[in-house]
C-alpha positions as CSV (number, residue, x, y, z in Angstrom):
1,M,2.3,-6.0,14.5
2,T,5.8,-5.3,14.8
3,Q,8.0,-8.0,15.2
4,R,9.4,-6.6,18.2
5,R,6.1,-7.1,19.8
6,L,5.8,-10.6,17.9
7,A,8.5,-11.3,19.7
8,E,7.2,-10.0,23.0
9,V,3.8,-11.8,23.1
10,A,5.4,-14.5,22.2
11,A,8.0,-14.4,25.2
12,K,5.2,-13.8,27.6
13,V,2.8,-16.9,26.2
14,G,6.5,-19.4,25.9
15,V,5.4,-19.9,22.1
16,S,6.7,-19.6,18.7
17,E,6.5,-16.1,17.2
18,A,4.7,-18.0,14.0
19,T,2.1,-19.4,16.9
20,V,1.5,-16.0,17.9
21,S,1.1,-14.3,14.3
22,R,-1.3,-17.3,13.5
23,V,-3.7,-16.3,16.1
24,L,-3.5,-12.6,15.5
25,N,-4.5,-13.6,11.6
26,G,-7.5,-16.1,12.9
27,K,-5.8,-19.1,11.3
28,P,-6.5,-22.8,12.2
29,G,-3.9,-25.0,14.3
30,V,-3.7,-23.3,17.4
31,S,-5.3,-24.9,20.5
32,D,-8.0,-23.0,22.7
33,A,-5.7,-23.0,25.4
34,T,-2.7,-21.1,23.7
35,R,-5.0,-18.9,21.7
36,S,-6.5,-17.4,24.6
37,A,-2.8,-17.2,26.4
38,V,-1.9,-15.1,23.6
39,L,-4.9,-12.8,23.6
40,T,-4.5,-12.6,27.5
41,A,-0.9,-11.6,27.1
42,L,-1.7,-9.2,24.4
43,D,-4.3,-7.6,27.1
44,V,-1.4,-7.9,29.6
45,L,1.2,-6.0,28.0
46,G,-1.4,-3.2,26.9
47,Y,-1.6,-4.1,22.9
48,E,-4.9,-3.8,20.6
49,R,-6.6,-6.7,19.9
50,P,-6.5,-6.9,15.8
51,T,-10.1,-5.7,14.9
52,Q,-11.7,-9.2,14.1
53,L,-10.8,-10.5,17.9
54,R,-11.9,-7.7,19.4
55,G,-15.0,-8.8,20.5
56,E,-14.4,-11.3,22.5
57,R,-13.5,-10.8,26.4
58,A,-10.1,-11.4,27.9
59,R,-9.4,-13.7,30.2
60,L,-8.8,-11.2,32.6
61,V,-10.7,-10.1,35.7
62,G,-10.4,-6.7,37.5
63,L,-10.2,-6.8,41.2
64,V,-11.1,-2.7,42.4
65,L,-10.1,-2.2,45.8
66,P,-10.2,1.1,47.9
67,E,-7.2,1.0,49.3
68,L,-3.7,-1.3,50.6
69,Q,-3.1,0.5,54.0
70,N,-5.7,-1.7,55.9
71,P,-4.2,-5.2,55.5
72,I,-7.5,-7.1,55.3
73,F,-7.4,-5.5,51.6
74,P,-4.2,-7.0,50.4
75,A,-5.7,-10.3,52.1
76,F,-8.6,-10.5,50.1
77,A,-6.7,-9.7,46.9
78,D,-4.4,-12.9,47.8
79,V,-7.5,-14.9,48.1
80,V,-9.3,-13.9,44.9
81,G,-6.4,-13.7,43.0
82,N,-5.5,-17.0,44.0
83,A,-8.9,-18.4,43.3
84,L,-9.1,-16.8,39.7
85,A,-5.4,-18.3,38.8
86,Q,-7.2,-21.7,39.7
87,R,-9.8,-21.0,36.9
88,G,-7.8,-20.0,34.0
89,F,-8.2,-15.9,34.5
90,T,-5.2,-13.3,35.2
91,P,-6.5,-10.7,38.3
92,V,-5.9,-7.0,37.5
93,L,-5.5,-5.3,40.7
94,C,-6.8,-1.6,40.4
95,T,-6.3,0.7,43.9
96,R,-7.9,3.7,44.6
97,T,-5.9,6.7,46.5
98,A,-7.1,9.9,47.2
99,G,-6.7,12.3,44.1
100,G,-5.6,9.8,42.2
101,V,-7.8,7.3,39.6
102,T,-11.2,7.2,40.3
103,E,-13.3,4.1,40.3
104,A,-15.1,5.1,37.2
105,E,-12.2,5.3,35.4
106,Y,-10.7,1.9,36.3
107,L,-13.4,0.8,35.2
108,E,-13.2,2.7,31.8
109,L,-9.6,1.2,31.4
110,L,-11.1,-2.5,32.2
111,L,-13.6,-2.4,30.0
112,E,-11.2,-0.7,27.6
113,Q,-8.8,-4.0,28.0
114,H,-12.2,-6.3,27.3
115,V,-12.3,-8.1,30.9
116,S,-14.4,-10.9,31.3
117,G,-15.5,-9.7,34.6
118,I,-15.1,-7.3,38.3
119,V,-15.0,-7.9,41.6
120,F,-15.7,-4.8,44.0
121,A,-14.5,-4.6,47.4
122,G,-15.7,-1.9,49.5
123,G,-15.9,0.2,46.6
124,H,-18.4,3.5,46.4
125,Y,-21.4,0.9,46.2
126,A,-21.0,0.5,49.7
127,Q,-21.9,4.4,49.9
128,K,-25.3,6.6,49.8
129,D,-24.0,9.5,48.5
130,A,-21.2,8.6,46.4
131,S,-22.0,8.5,42.6
132,H,-22.8,5.4,41.1
133,G,-23.2,5.8,37.3
134,H,-20.6,4.0,36.6
135,Y,-22.4,0.8,38.4
136,Q,-25.7,1.6,36.0
137,Q,-23.5,1.4,33.0
138,M,-22.0,-1.6,33.4
139,M,-25.6,-3.3,34.0
140,S,-26.5,-1.8,31.1
141,R,-23.5,-3.8,29.6
142,K,-24.3,-6.9,31.6
143,L,-21.1,-7.1,32.6
144,P,-20.7,-9.9,35.1
145,A,-19.9,-8.3,38.5
146,V,-19.6,-9.2,42.4
147,L,-19.6,-6.7,44.9
148,V,-18.3,-7.5,48.6
149,N,-19.8,-6.1,51.6
150,A,-23.2,-4.2,51.8
151,A,-24.2,-2.4,49.3
152,I,-27.2,0.1,48.3
153,D,-30.2,-1.1,47.3
154,D,-30.7,-0.8,43.6
155,L,-27.8,-2.4,42.5
156,A,-28.6,-5.7,40.8
157,F,-25.4,-6.9,41.3
158,P,-24.9,-10.5,43.8
159,R,-22.7,-9.2,46.7
160,V,-20.2,-11.4,49.0
161,S,-20.8,-9.6,52.8
162,C,-20.0,-10.2,56.1
163,D,-23.0,-10.2,58.8
164,D,-22.1,-6.7,60.3
165,A,-25.3,-7.4,62.7
166,V,-24.0,-10.7,64.2
167,A,-20.8,-9.0,64.5
168,V,-21.9,-6.4,66.6
169,E,-23.8,-8.8,68.6
170,Q,-21.0,-10.9,69.7
171,A,-18.6,-7.7,70.2
172,Y,-21.6,-6.1,72.5
173,G,-22.3,-9.4,74.2
174,H,-18.8,-10.4,75.1
175,L,-18.6,-6.3,76.4
176,T,-22.1,-6.8,78.4
177,S,-20.8,-10.0,80.0
178,L,-17.6,-8.3,81.4
179,G,-19.6,-5.8,83.2
180,H,-19.4,-3.2,81.0
181,K,-22.7,-0.6,80.5
182,R,-20.7,2.8,78.8
183,I,-20.1,1.8,75.7
184,G,-18.5,3.8,72.8
185,A,-18.5,3.1,69.2
186,V,-16.4,4.0,66.7
187,L,-18.2,3.6,62.7
188,G,-17.6,4.3,59.3
189,P,-18.7,7.4,57.8
190,T,-22.7,8.6,58.3
191,D,-23.6,7.2,54.3
192,H,-21.5,3.8,54.7
193,V,-23.4,1.0,54.5
194,P,-22.1,-1.5,56.5
195,S,-21.6,1.2,59.7
196,L,-25.3,2.1,59.1
197,R,-26.0,-1.7,59.6
198,K,-23.9,-2.2,62.4
199,L,-25.3,1.2,63.5
200,E,-28.9,-0.1,63.9
201,A,-27.8,-3.9,65.5
202,I,-26.0,-1.7,68.4
203,N,-29.3,0.3,68.5
204,R,-31.3,-3.1,69.5
205,C,-28.3,-4.6,71.5
206,G,-29.2,-1.7,73.9
207,G,-27.5,1.5,72.3
208,A,-23.9,3.0,72.2
209,D,-22.4,6.3,72.4
210,V,-21.3,6.5,68.4
211,E,-19.0,9.0,67.1
212,H,-18.5,8.6,62.6
213,A,-15.1,8.6,61.1
214,M,-13.1,8.4,58.3
215,F,-11.6,4.5,57.7
216,S,-7.8,5.2,58.9
217,L,-5.8,5.1,61.9
218,E,-6.0,8.9,62.6
219,G,-9.6,8.6,62.0
220,G,-10.1,6.1,65.0
221,Q,-7.9,8.3,67.4
222,A,-9.8,11.6,66.7
223,A,-13.1,9.8,67.4
224,A,-12.3,7.7,70.5
225,T,-11.0,10.6,71.9
226,K,-14.6,12.4,72.2
227,L,-15.3,8.9,73.4
228,V,-13.0,8.4,76.2
229,Q,-13.8,12.4,77.2
230,R,-17.4,11.6,78.0
231,G,-16.2,8.3,80.0
232,V,-16.8,5.3,78.1
233,T,-15.0,2.0,79.4
234,A,-15.1,0.1,76.3
235,I,-15.0,0.7,72.2
236,I,-16.4,-1.3,69.8
237,C,-14.7,-0.2,66.1
238,A,-15.6,-0.9,62.4
239,S,-12.4,-2.0,61.7
240,D,-8.7,-2.8,62.8
241,P,-6.8,0.1,62.0
242,L,-10.1,2.3,63.7
243,A,-9.2,0.4,66.7
244,L,-5.6,0.8,66.3
245,G,-6.5,4.6,66.2
246,A,-8.6,3.9,69.5
247,I,-5.9,2.2,71.7
248,R,-3.5,5.6,71.2
249,A,-6.4,7.5,71.9
250,V,-6.7,6.0,75.2
251,R,-3.0,6.0,75.6
252,R,-2.7,9.7,75.1
253,A,-5.4,10.3,77.7
254,G,-3.1,9.0,80.6
255,L,-5.1,5.3,80.3
256,D,-4.7,1.8,80.0
257,V,-6.3,-0.9,77.6
258,P,-7.9,-2.7,78.6
259,K,-7.6,-1.9,82.4
260,D,-9.3,1.3,81.6
261,V,-11.2,1.2,78.7
262,S,-11.5,-2.1,76.7
263,I,-11.0,-2.1,72.3
264,I,-12.6,-4.4,70.3
265,G,-11.5,-4.2,66.5
266,Y,-13.1,-5.8,63.1
267,D,-11.7,-8.0,60.5
268,D,-9.2,-9.6,62.3
269,S,-6.6,-8.4,59.2
270,A,-2.3,-9.6,59.9
271,F,-0.6,-8.9,62.9
272,M,-3.6,-8.2,65.2
273,T,-1.9,-11.1,67.4
274,C,1.2,-8.8,67.5
275,T,-0.3,-5.3,68.6
276,D,0.1,-4.3,72.6
277,P,-2.3,-5.8,73.3
278,P,-3.4,-8.2,71.1
279,L,-6.6,-7.1,69.7
280,T,-9.8,-8.7,70.3
281,T,-11.4,-8.2,67.4
282,V,-14.6,-9.6,65.3
283,R,-13.1,-12.1,62.1
284,Q,-14.6,-11.8,58.7
285,P,-14.4,-15.5,57.0
286,I,-12.2,-13.7,54.0
287,E,-11.1,-16.9,52.7
288,A,-14.8,-18.4,52.1
289,M,-15.9,-14.9,50.9
290,G,-13.5,-14.4,48.4
291,R,-13.8,-18.0,46.9
292,A,-17.4,-17.3,46.7
293,A,-17.2,-14.2,45.3
294,V,-15.0,-15.4,43.0
295,E,-17.5,-19.0,41.9
296,L,-20.4,-16.3,41.7
297,L,-18.5,-14.0,39.1
298,A,-17.3,-17.1,37.3
299,N,-20.7,-18.6,36.8
300,Q,-22.0,-15.0,35.0
301,I,-18.6,-15.4,32.7
302,S,-20.2,-18.9,31.7
303,G,-23.6,-17.7,30.9
304,N,-25.6,-19.0,34.0
305,A,-27.8,-16.7,35.7
306,V,-26.7,-15.9,39.0
307,A,-29.7,-14.0,40.9
308,P,-28.6,-10.4,42.2
309,D,-28.9,-11.7,46.1
310,E,-26.9,-11.1,48.8
311,L,-24.7,-14.2,50.4
312,L,-24.1,-13.3,54.4
313,F,-21.5,-14.7,55.6
314,E,-21.1,-15.6,59.7
315,P,-18.1,-13.8,61.5
316,E,-16.3,-14.7,64.7
317,L,-15.1,-13.1,67.7
318,V,-11.8,-13.5,68.3
319,V,-10.9,-12.8,72.2
320,R,-7.3,-11.5,72.9
321,A,-5.8,-8.8,75.4
322,S,-7.4,-5.7,74.5
323,S,-10.7,-6.4,76.0
324,A,-11.3,-6.6,80.0
325,P,-14.2,-6.6,82.8
326,A,-15.2,-2.7,83.7
327,R,-13.3,-1.7,86.7
């Protein structure tokens, strides 16, 4: 390694260049904590580890998110990042964007960095029609991983999910108690497992006029426009951005929220108290879910057996001003 790179790693860790050199050459006299910090700094700075040290995984953990537009994902990254840091891991944030780096390509990059494990949120595992080959690759390598929210059936990873059925029961019960009979719902794509769970729960509750949409404000507006034209008096949405799009659709139709149409979101992401009107929504307990995901991952990294089960967390209906009695 060049003198400049040695200096860069030493500065990153806050140790002498001689200490970095001792770690890279496998010499004694360096504490485990310092050795781990030097190797992590190498990984973070993008330098190759010496051949004899490549078998060791870094104290890096990948955090793969679908987007940062929906405020629930930055909030989740914050919880997971803090929980990882408390355990001595460094999170590596990977965000998919349309036409950008794919989930499978991020996995390749993370494997090259010798990550200790990966936390996925809102990934392809939640879509039945998406490609799942990279998950099979992780399973064959026995790479520790945790999936956040509902997944397709044949992936043997531990999962941390919010209970979609309970979320719908809470929202639907709230609307029926307000006298609503013509209820609509805006859910995610037709192959999206959490949305399918919500659809099953809606049908058990008594049914609704359902539209599927991409998870965006524009998707919510387009889907809700159709529901409003068909005369619904309330709409349950599968995310807060979808709900904000639905509010816009109601207003574009010359109607009022909640006087003419009640709207309920899902997540209780940041600033939903500041919308007009403040949004009634079903809160995901992301603090508890994020900490549970990190605990499950840390147990796997430590070599403890973790069952590939799904932990279901209870959501909570938060009633604000976007829902009201049916006219």
